[in-house]
C-alpha positions, -999 to +999 in steps of 0.1 A: +164-273+927+201-270+920+215-235+920+241-225+895+275-216+910+293-184+901+330-177+903+340-159+934+356-132+914+324-125+896+305-124+929+329-098+943+323-074+913+295-048+915+267-049+890+279-018+871+313-034+865+297-066+852+275-046+827+306-027+815+325-060+810+297-076+791+292-046+769+329-045+761+329-082+752+299-078+729+315-048+712+348-067+707+329-096+691+310-073+668+341-055+657+360-087+652+334-102+628+346-104+592+328-083+567+304-099+542+322-088+511+311-093+476+327-124+460+356-120+435+333-132+407+297-126+397+289-164+400+271-161+433+235-158+446+215-152+477+191-180+487+156-175+501+169-169+536+192-141+523+223-162+529+251-159+503+261-189+483+293-186+463+297-207+432+331-192+421+347-226+422+322-239+396+329-214+369+334-231+335+325-266+348+312-287+319+278-304+318+265-322+287+230-336+279+227-360+250+195-354+231+179-372+201+190-347+175+212-321+194+232-321+226+230-293+251+262-282+269+264-259+299+297-242+309+287-231+344+285-193+347+298-189+311+274-200+283+249-225+271+253-242+236+234-267+214+257-290+195+248-310+165+263-322+132+255-288+116+275-270+142+272-251+175+243-228+183+248-203+211+219-200+235+232-171+256+261-161+279+263-154+316+269-116+317+280-091+343+245-082+353+245-113+376+213-130+365+216-154+393+187-154+418+169-177+443+143-201+429+110-214+443+096-248+450+120-276+443+142-252+422+168-236+445+184-211+421+177-197+386+204-186+361+197-165+330+218-167+298+212-140+272+225-125+240+228-157+220+228-162+182+204-139+163+197-161+133+159-163+129+156-149+165+160-112+160+127-103+175+126-129+203+126-122+241+132-084+240+154-087+209+181-106+228+184-134+204+186-170+217+183-173+254+184-201+280+172-205+316+190-229+339+171-241+369+195-254+396+185-281+420+207-286+450+211-324+452+201-349+425+175-353+398+141-367+408+147-398+385+181-404+400+197-399+366+229-383+379+259-405+384+290-392+402+295-363+426+295-333+402+259-334+391+243-335+357+216-321+334+183-337+343+161-324+316+160-300+286+128-283+275+127-263+243+101-236+245+108-225+209+137-225+185+150-194+203+146-203+240+153-234+261+149-245+297+175-266+314+172-284+347+206-289+364+213-309+396+245-302+415+258-304+451+254-268+461+279-250+482+273-244+519+254-212+525+275-183+540+265-155+563+231-138+562+232-107+541+211-075+549+197-070+514+188-036+502+213-018+524+238+006+506+266+030+517+280+056+493+295+090+489+262+104+474+226+099+483+220+075+453+253+058+451+268+026+466+306+027+462+312+011+496+283-012+503+257-025+477+228-048+486+244-055+520+277-066+505+309-047+510+324-038+477+360-046+466+384-020+478+366-015+512+364-051+524+399-044+539+424-016+541+438-007+506+465+019+501+450+028+467+417+036+483+430+058+511+420+094+516+446+122+515+459+140+546+441+173+536+407+156+535+396+160+572+360+149+567+342+123+547+304+122+544+287+088+538+251+082+529+232+051+541+200+038+527+179+007+535+145-008+527+119+010+547+103-022+561+137-032+575+153+001+583+145-001+620+169-031+623+199-007+618+218+001+649+244+027+660+277+023+641+310+017+659+346+023+648+380+007+656+412+024+646+445+006+638+469+016+652+449+030+681+470+061+686+479+088+661+445+094+644+416+111+661+382+101+646+348+113+654+314+103+640+285+127+636+253+131+617+220+113+618+236+080+609+259+082+639+229+082+663+213+051+648+185+068+629+167+044+606+178+051+570+154+047+541+157+050+503+137+083+504+155+098+534+192+086+536+210+091+568+244+109+569+275+095+586+302+122+589+336+108+596+359+136+609+395+126+613+426+145+623+462+133+620+480+137+653+511+117+643+526+113+608+529+077+595+543+060+564+514+036+560+477+047+561+456+043+593+428+018+592+393+028+603+371-002+607+334+009+606+309-017+619+271-012+617+252-038+637+220-052+621+195-070+642+191-106+630+217-102+602+255-101+599+268-066+607+278-043+579+315-038+580+339-018+558+374-002+561+384+034+554+421+042+550+435+076+560+470+088+550+489+110+574+519+125+557+522+152+583+506+163+616+475+184+614+464+211+637+434+206+660+400+215+649+400+245+671+431+258+653+415+255+619+387+279+629+410+304+647+415+325+615+378+329+611+374+339+648+401+366+644+385+379+613+351+381+631+366+400+660+384+425+638+351+430+618+332+437+650+358+462+662+357+480+629+319+482+628+318+496+664+346+521+658+329+533+626+296+538+644+312+558+672+330+580+647+299+587+627+278+595+659+306+617+674+311+636+641+274+642+638+271+656+673+302+678+669+289+694+636+254+700+650+266+715+683+298+733+673+296+741+636+258+746+638+251+725+608+218+706+603+204+678+583+225+660+558+253+686+561+260+674+596+270+640+585+308+634+586+325+634+553+297+651+535+320+680+524+344+656+507+315+637+491+301+670+477+334+679+463+337+645+445+302+649+431+310+684+417+342+671+402+325+642+385+295+660+372+310+694+364+311+728+380+278+742+391+259+709+392+272+696+424+258+698+459+256+734+473+255+745+509+224+762+523+242+796+528+250+797+491+213+797+482+211+834+489+232+843+459+213+856+428+217+827+404+193+826+376+187+789+382+172+796+416+143+817+402+124+785+395+123+777+432+109+811+443+074+825+436+078+855+413+070+889+428+041+910+418+062+936+399+078+908+380+045+893+371+032+927+360+062+934+338+059+900+323+022+906+315+030+940+301+057+927+279+035+900+267+006+924+260+029+948+241+043+919+221+008+909+212-001+944+200+029+944+176 
């Protein structure tokens, strides 16, 4: 058997160095892959293998089918019309909801055209008026009817006066990269401003100054969701900063560790960045999320740095100083209260609540607020003969006898 020869330089390297080099090359390849961005128009579809097929160059292309009484005209990704001597009848328009999906069998794609004329079709097909369905075949008609390279309408079937089916054969565009369907990235758990259905949205497919974050925003939280059956294919994200120096970026959260995101439990990707050098143009942060078996998810975040920011440790220095001062104040107050209590019990021979520091001033404030005679009184003042104190003492026997005698005399009168 023939043995493969290796370069002498490779043989001289240790295994650890070879692994590091291979890892660096793979990382560089993943970061350098262009993002699968949403096309500039809504005239696109995903085929049965999740590959994107862009028909933007076909928008408005004219196809005509000559019938016995009426002719059917398709303006690709615009509208479908029926033309006769009595005039034009609109059978629907291609709207912004992107009714363009993959087909089955010999039909490769299916387009839906809705909201056509309402005359005598007010109650048809969910009250959308006249509608049309265009079944697209990549290639030619089965009967070989098409002549030329731009395709033609093979057949028109009228289901009713309000709905028609059109079979269209065209040379389809070459499929693009494979899209990880169902994956979203947004600023809220149920939003998709950055990535929707595996496609990077406009504004984040490359660095835009209008979509940059301000200098004061030191953290951005992103929420990632995916279909539960495919969530285990999501790998740990990577970042690349341009220029490499001047902006410190750290990733944290469950999304940074490669946890599988689902629609019920989105993962969080916290992007913490600090401006170390001011710059006239924003910094570019390229976030790449590898997907096993699919093209990686890639989007750009722009960060403006109008001035240099302090380090993260400096931002928490004020709270640390406040905490230290609070601890010192609490300890000093505790020592003062304990020392004052011991002094009053040992030296001034006070007991109970009277031994608490500041009780004298509190009693004076209460007397001032409630009026003279209703405030707090000291224990030594309880010996004075106030009439109000009689209710706290058991009356003497002589007092009881006098009271009974007076009561008896009053009764005799």
